[in-house]
C-alpha positions as protocol buffer text, in pm:
chain_id: "A"
residue {
  index: 1
  type: UNK
  ca { x: -1865 y: -598 z: -1603 }
}
residue {
  index: 2
  type: UNK
  ca { x: -1761 y: -436 z: -1290 }
}
residue {
  index: 3
  type: UNK
  ca { x: -1365 y: -461 z: -1181 }
}
residue {
  index: 4
  type: UNK
  ca { x: -1499 y: -555 z: -923 }
}
residue {
  index: 5
  type: UNK
  ca { x: -1599 y: -872 z: -1002 }
}
residue {
  index: 6
  type: UNK
  ca { x: -1303 y: -988 z: -1248 }
}
residue {
  index: 7
  type: UNK
  ca { x: -1100 y: -1219 z: -1077 }
}
residue {
  index: 8
  type: UNK
  ca { x: -685 y: -1118 z: -1031 }
}
residue {
  index: 9
  type: UNK
  ca { x: -469 y: -1326 z: -884 }
}
residue {
  index: 10
  type: UNK
  ca { x: -466 y: -1180 z: -505 }
}
residue {
  index: 11
  type: UNK
  ca { x: -764 y: -1233 z: -444 }
}
residue {
  index: 12
  type: UNK
  ca { x: -720 y: -1571 z: -232 }
}
residue {
  index: 13
  type: UNK
  ca { x: -410 y: -1326 z: -23 }
}
residue {
  index: 14
  type: UNK
  ca { x: -660 y: -1094 z: 38 }
}
residue {
  index: 15
  type: UNK
  ca { x: -924 y: -1319 z: 180 }
}
residue {
  index: 16
  type: UNK
  ca { x: -619 y: -1439 z: 369 }
}
residue {
  index: 17
  type: UNK
  ca { x: -520 y: -1120 z: 544 }
}
residue {
  index: 18
  type: UNK
  ca { x: -875 y: -949 z: 555 }
}
residue {
  index: 19
  type: UNK
  ca { x: -1057 y: -1243 z: 690 }
}
residue {
  index: 20
  type: UNK
  ca { x: -1382 y: -1226 z: 433 }
}
residue {
  index: 21
  type: UNK
  ca { x: -1424 y: -1258 z: 19 }
}
residue {
  index: 22
  type: UNK
  ca { x: -1370 y: -994 z: -199 }
}
residue {
  index: 23
  type: UNK
  ca { x: -1698 y: -881 z: -278 }
}
residue {
  index: 24
  type: UNK
  ca { x: -1725 y: -794 z: 92 }
}
residue {
  index: 25
  type: UNK
  ca { x: -1393 y: -653 z: 160 }
}
residue {
  index: 26
  type: UNK
  ca { x: -1490 y: -363 z: -178 }
}
residue {
  index: 27
  type: UNK
  ca { x: -1829 y: -267 z: 30 }
}
residue {
  index: 28
  type: UNK
  ca { x: -1630 y: -246 z: 372 }
}
residue {
  index: 29
  type: UNK
  ca { x: -1417 y: -68 z: 217 }
}
residue {
  index: 30
  type: UNK
  ca { x: -1695 y: 260 z: 180 }
}
residue {
  index: 31
  type: UNK
  ca { x: -1784 y: 229 z: 468 }
}
residue {
  index: 32
  type: UNK
  ca { x: -1748 y: 525 z: 749 }
}
residue {
  index: 33
  type: UNK
  ca { x: -1508 y: 257 z: 910 }
}
residue {
  index: 34
  type: UNK
  ca { x: -1310 y: 184 z: 668 }
}
residue {
  index: 35
  type: UNK
  ca { x: -846 y: 107 z: 721 }
}
residue {
  index: 36
  type: UNK
  ca { x: -656 y: 308 z: 478 }
}
residue {
  index: 37
  type: UNK
  ca { x: -477 y: -6 z: 466 }
}
residue {
  index: 38
  type: UNK
  ca { x: -821 y: -201 z: 310 }
}
residue {
  index: 39
  type: UNK
  ca { x: -890 y: 138 z: 76 }
}
residue {
  index: 40
  type: UNK
  ca { x: -534 y: 112 z: -54 }
}
residue {
  index: 41
  type: UNK
  ca { x: -588 y: -325 z: -130 }
}
residue {
  index: 42
  type: UNK
  ca { x: -891 y: -253 z: -259 }
}
residue {
  index: 43
  type: UNK
  ca { x: -779 y: 1 z: -468 }
}
residue {
  index: 44
  type: UNK
  ca { x: -433 y: -204 z: -598 }
}
residue {
  index: 45
  type: UNK
  ca { x: -704 y: -481 z: -629 }
}
residue {
  index: 46
  type: UNK
  ca { x: -848 y: -340 z: -895 }
}
residue {
  index: 47
  type: UNK
  ca { x: -604 y: -169 z: -1098 }
}
residue {
  index: 48
  type: UNK
  ca { x: -403 y: -549 z: -1053 }
}
residue {
  index: 49
  type: UNK
  ca { x: -739 y: -695 z: -1225 }
}
residue {
  index: 50
  type: UNK
  ca { x: -741 y: -452 z: -1449 }
}
residue {
  index: 51
  type: UNK
  ca { x: -426 y: -510 z: -1589 }
}
residue {
  index: 52
  type: UNK
  ca { x: -443 y: -920 z: -1593 }
}
residue {
  index: 53
  type: UNK
  ca { x: -725 y: -850 z: -1796 }
}
residue {
  index: 54
  type: UNK
  ca { x: -491 y: -696 z: -2065 }
}
residue {
  index: 55
  type: UNK
  ca { x: -246 y: -958 z: -2018 }
}
residue {
  index: 56
  type: UNK
  ca { x: -513 y: -1208 z: -2143 }
}
residue {
  index: 57
  type: UNK
  ca { x: -626 y: -1016 z: -2405 }
}
residue {
  index: 58
  type: UNK
  ca { x: -301 y: -933 z: -2589 }
}
residue {
  index: 59
  type: UNK
  ca { x: -180 y: -1316 z: -2448 }
}
residue {
  index: 60
  type: UNK
  ca { x: -553 y: -1479 z: -2588 }
}
residue {
  index: 61
  type: UNK
  ca { x: -496 y: -1229 z: -2933 }
}
residue {
  index: 62
  type: UNK
  ca { x: -127 y: -1373 z: -3058 }
}
residue {
  index: 63
  type: UNK
  ca { x: -257 y: -1718 z: -2946 }
}
residue {
  index: 64
  type: UNK
  ca { x: -569 y: -1677 z: -3234 }
}
residue {
  index: 65
  type: UNK
  ca { x: -270 y: -1540 z: -3467 }
}
residue {
  index: 66
  type: UNK
  ca { x: -42 y: -1797 z: -3369 }
}
residue {
  index: 67
  type: UNK
  ca { x: -357 y: -2119 z: -3446 }
}
residue {
  index: 68
  type: UNK
  ca { x: -168 y: -2352 z: -3702 }
}
residue {
  index: 69
  type: UNK
  ca { x: -479 y: -2362 z: -3861 }
}
residue {
  index: 70
  type: UNK
  ca { x: -429 y: -1993 z: -3916 }
}
residue {
  index: 71
  type: UNK
  ca { x: -387 y: -1838 z: -4287 }
}
residue {
  index: 72
  type: UNK
  ca { x: 38 y: -1740 z: -4293 }
}
residue {
  index: 73
  type: UNK
  ca { x: -48 y: -1534 z: -4528 }
}
residue {
  index: 74
  type: UNK
  ca { x: -268 y: -1371 z: -4252 }
}
residue {
  index: 75
  type: UNK
  ca { x: 13 y: -1270 z: -4066 }
}
residue {
  index: 76
  type: UNK
  ca { x: 211 y: -951 z: -3972 }
}
residue {
  index: 77
  type: UNK
  ca { x: 498 y: -915 z: -3796 }
}
residue {
  index: 78
  type: UNK
  ca { x: 391 y: -559 z: -3711 }
}
residue {
  index: 79
  type: UNK
  ca { x: 46 y: -640 z: -3543 }
}
residue {
  index: 80
  type: UNK
  ca { x: 294 y: -856 z: -3383 }
}
residue {
  index: 81
  type: UNK
  ca { x: 490 y: -588 z: -3330 }
}
residue {
  index: 82
  type: UNK
  ca { x: 252 y: -400 z: -3153 }
}
residue {
  index: 83
  type: UNK
  ca { x: 112 y: -673 z: -2925 }
}
residue {
  index: 84
  type: UNK
  ca { x: 461 y: -742 z: -2765 }
}
residue {
  index: 85
  type: UNK
  ca { x: 513 y: -391 z: -2717 }
}
residue {
  index: 86
  type: UNK
  ca { x: 90 y: -387 z: -2531 }
}
residue {
  index: 87
  type: UNK
  ca { x: 147 y: -771 z: -2370 }
}
residue {
  index: 88
  type: UNK
  ca { x: 473 y: -562 z: -2227 }
}
residue {
  index: 89
  type: UNK
  ca { x: 344 y: -287 z: -2121 }
}
residue {
  index: 90
  type: UNK
  ca { x: 79 y: -470 z: -1923 }
}
residue {
  index: 91
  type: UNK
  ca { x: 323 y: -701 z: -1831 }
}
residue {
  index: 92
  type: UNK
  ca { x: 470 y: -437 z: -1628 }
}
residue {
  index: 93
  type: UNK
  ca { x: 134 y: -256 z: -1465 }
}
residue {
  index: 94
  type: UNK
  ca { x: 81 y: -643 z: -1353 }
}
residue {
  index: 95
  type: UNK
  ca { x: 448 y: -621 z: -1181 }
}
residue {
  index: 96
  type: UNK
  ca { x: 393 y: -338 z: -1003 }
}
residue {
  index: 97
  type: UNK
  ca { x: 61 y: -303 z: -885 }
}
residue {
  index: 98
  type: UNK
  ca { x: 90 y: -717 z: -768 }
}
residue {
  index: 99
  type: UNK
  ca { x: 502 y: -567 z: -531 }
}
residue {
  index: 100
  type: UNK
  ca { x: 292 y: -286 z: -376 }
}
residue {
  index: 101
  type: UNK
  ca { x: -30 y: -490 z: -269 }
}
residue {
  index: 102
  type: UNK
  ca { x: 285 y: -723 z: -139 }
}
residue {
  index: 103
  type: UNK
  ca { x: 505 y: -531 z: -14 }
}
residue {
  index: 104
  type: UNK
  ca { x: 118 y: -386 z: 156 }
}
residue {
  index: 105
  type: UNK
  ca { x: -35 y: -691 z: 362 }
}
residue {
  index: 106
  type: UNK
  ca { x: 314 y: -758 z: 455 }
}
residue {
  index: 107
  type: UNK
  ca { x: 363 y: -452 z: 616 }
}
residue {
  index: 108
  type: UNK
  ca { x: -32 y: -516 z: 759 }
}
residue {
  index: 109
  type: UNK
  ca { x: -23 y: -650 z: 1171 }
}
residue {
  index: 110
  type: UNK
  ca { x: -118 y: -991 z: 1180 }
}
residue {
  index: 111
  type: UNK
  ca { x: -496 y: -1036 z: 1238 }
}
residue {
  index: 112
  type: UNK
  ca { x: -606 y: -955 z: 1543 }
}
residue {
  index: 113
  type: UNK
  ca { x: -291 y: -798 z: 1620 }
}
residue {
  index: 114
  type: UNK
  ca { x: -325 y: -415 z: 1671 }
}
residue {
  index: 115
  type: UNK
  ca { x: -94 y: -239 z: 1444 }
}
residue {
  index: 116
  type: UNK
  ca { x: 139 y: -70 z: 1704 }
}
residue {
  index: 117
  type: UNK
  ca { x: 214 y: -216 z: 2053 }
}
residue {
  index: 118
  type: UNK
  ca { x: 19 y: 124 z: 2297 }
}
residue {
  index: 119
  type: UNK
  ca { x: 197 y: 233 z: 2587 }
}
residue {
  index: 120
  type: UNK
  ca { x: 7 y: 329 z: 2918 }
}
residue {
  index: 121
  type: UNK
  ca { x: 262 y: 590 z: 3071 }
}
residue {
  index: 122
  type: UNK
  ca { x: 188 y: 728 z: 3460 }
}
residue {
  index: 123
  type: UNK
  ca { x: 244 y: 1071 z: 3442 }
}
residue {
  index: 124
  type: UNK
  ca { x: 548 y: 1156 z: 3746 }
}
residue {
  index: 125
  type: UNK
  ca { x: 387 y: 1412 z: 3953 }
}
residue {
  index: 126
  type: UNK
  ca { x: 626 y: 1590 z: 4170 }
}
residue {
  index: 127
  type: UNK
  ca { x: 609 y: 1709 z: 4543 }
}
residue {
  index: 128
  type: UNK
  ca { x: 961 y: 1923 z: 4576 }
}
residue {
  index: 129
  type: UNK
  ca { x: 1078 y: 2155 z: 4354 }
}
residue {
  index: 130
  type: UNK
  ca { x: 1399 y: 2102 z: 4162 }
}
residue {
  index: 131
  type: UNK
  ca { x: 1724 y: 2153 z: 4318 }
}
residue {
  index: 132
  type: UNK
  ca { x: 1766 y: 2404 z: 4040 }
}
residue {
  index: 133
  type: UNK
  ca { x: 1498 y: 2621 z: 4103 }
}
residue {
  index: 134
  type: UNK
  ca { x: 1596 y: 2602 z: 4488 }
}
residue {
  index: 135
  type: UNK
  ca { x: 1931 y: 2732 z: 4393 }
}
residue {
  index: 136
  type: UNK
  ca { x: 1974 y: 3035 z: 4445 }
}
residue {
  index: 137
  type: UNK
  ca { x: 2006 y: 3267 z: 4132 }
}
residue {
  index: 138
  type: UNK
  ca { x: 2439 y: 3351 z: 4037 }
}
residue {
  index: 139
  type: UNK
  ca { x: 2520 y: 3628 z: 4113 }
}
residue {
  index: 140
  type: UNK
  ca { x: 2628 y: 3904 z: 3781 }
}
residue {
  index: 141
  type: UNK
  ca { x: 3007 y: 4011 z: 3810 }
}
residue {
  index: 142
  type: UNK
  ca { x: 3029 y: 4277 z: 3969 }
}
residue {
  index: 143
  type: UNK
  ca { x: 2768 y: 4312 z: 4178 }
}
residue {
  index: 144
  type: UNK
  ca { x: 2712 y: 4442 z: 4516 }
}
residue {
  index: 145
  type: UNK
  ca { x: 3058 y: 4683 z: 4486 }
}
residue {
  index: 146
  type: UNK
  ca { x: 3051 y: 4982 z: 4557 }
}
residue {
  index: 147
  type: UNK
  ca { x: 3197 y: 5255 z: 4271 }
}
residue {
  index: 148
  type: UNK
  ca { x: 3445 y: 5532 z: 4496 }
}
residue {
  index: 149
  type: UNK
  ca { x: 3409 y: 5812 z: 4354 }
}
């Protein structure tokens, strides 16, 4: 299964911010007019979907190992310790991707607004030289003095 078709907890927010379902956002992200924000958002969403799948796999494995109908002789503290490490790594990755995606989406302007205000400035046209250009150049010290032998 492609990462694009895996669900993530950020799908609703992405749809809200970009105004389209995730599948369409992936199509837009590879288009020639794709914004840097959309490309980054979809990359982070892909990483998030994988991390969330890892969390679910480890969670399900631990639940299966701890099921009440399971033979206690099959329990392994070492296996559970390893699963704990895997789960911690997957949760850390999920949190990092989720935080990065949230920050990216928070920094974006609301839909329909330009990212930065546009100011038009009329160039100033001078019709005369500035006062400093019209003033005579200062004379050097000693200029105009006649030396006598």
